[in-house]
C-alpha positions in Angstrom: -9.1 -19.8 5.3 -7.9 -22.6 3.1 -4.7 -24.5 3.6 -1.8 -22.6 2.1 -3.5 -19.2 2.4 -1.3 -16.4 3.8 -2.4 -13.9 6.5 -1.2 -10.3 5.9 -1.3 -7.8 8.7 -1.5 -4.1 7.6 -0.5 -1.3 10.1 -2.3 1.9 9.2 -1.2 5.0 11.2 -4.3 7.2 11.8 -4.7 10.5 13.4 -7.0 10.4 16.5 -9.8 12.0 14.7 -9.5 9.6 11.8 -9.6 6.6 14.3 -12.7 8.1 16.0 -14.5 8.5 12.7 -13.6 4.9 11.8 -14.9 3.6 15.0 -18.1 5.7 14.7 -18.8 4.5 11.1 -18.1 0.9 12.0 -20.5 1.1 15.1 -23.2 2.8 12.9 -23.0 -0.2 10.4 -22.9 -2.7 13.2 -19.4 -3.9 12.3 -16.0 -4.0 13.9 -13.3 -1.7 12.6 -11.5 -4.7 11.1 -14.7 -5.8 9.2 -15.4 -2.3 8.0 -11.8 -1.9 6.7 -12.0 -5.5 5.1 -15.3 -4.4 3.4 -13.5 -1.3 2.0 -10.5 -3.4 0.9 -12.7 -5.9 -0.9 -14.5 -3.2 -2.8 -11.2 -1.7 -3.9 -10.0 -5.1 -5.0 -13.2 -5.8 -6.9 -12.8 -2.5 -8.8 -9.2 -3.4 -9.5 -10.1 -6.7 -11.0 -9.8 -5.2 -14.5 -6.1 -4.5 -13.9 -4.0 -7.4 -15.1 -1.9 -9.2 -12.5 1.8 -9.1 -13.0 3.2 -12.3 -14.7 6.7 -12.0 -13.2 8.8 -10.3 -10.6 8.3 -6.5 -10.3 11.6 -4.5 -10.4 12.2 -1.2 -8.6 12.0 0.6 -12.0 8.6 -0.8 -12.6 7.5 0.2 -9.2 8.8 3.8 -9.6 7.1 4.0 -13.1 3.8 2.8 -11.6 4.0 5.2 -8.6 4.8 8.1 -11.0 1.5 7.4 -12.9 -0.2 8.0 -9.6 -2.5 11.1 -9.3 -0.3 12.2 -6.4 2.4 13.7 -8.6 3.6 16.1 -5.9 5.4 13.2 -4.2 9.0 13.1 -5.3 9.7 9.7 -6.6 12.8 10.4 -8.7 15.6 8.0 -8.2 18.9 10.0 -7.5 21.4 9.2 -10.2 24.4 10.5 -8.3 26.9 7.8 -7.2 27.5 7.8 -3.5 30.8 9.0 -2.2 33.3 6.2 -1.7 36.1 6.4 0.9 39.7 5.2 0.2 40.1 1.7 1.4 43.5 0.2 2.1 44.0 -3.5 2.7 
């Protein structure tokens, strides 16, 4: 790592059978599970290099629009437009 680099920790909940397969694949390749996952991440990021990086802060609306372009359309990502109920407040 170079000075100024950040370390990011990712927590990935797995079912027991998924964890067992991950461990088995890593062992078969002679890698730790961390190294196997890092390899997969590097491959994904290399494929995504054609996607331009954002030049500014990303708003919630941009995030929702991007997520709605996802192939997983069955996930409900609509932002509710109703205003939350407000109680009467007396000072």
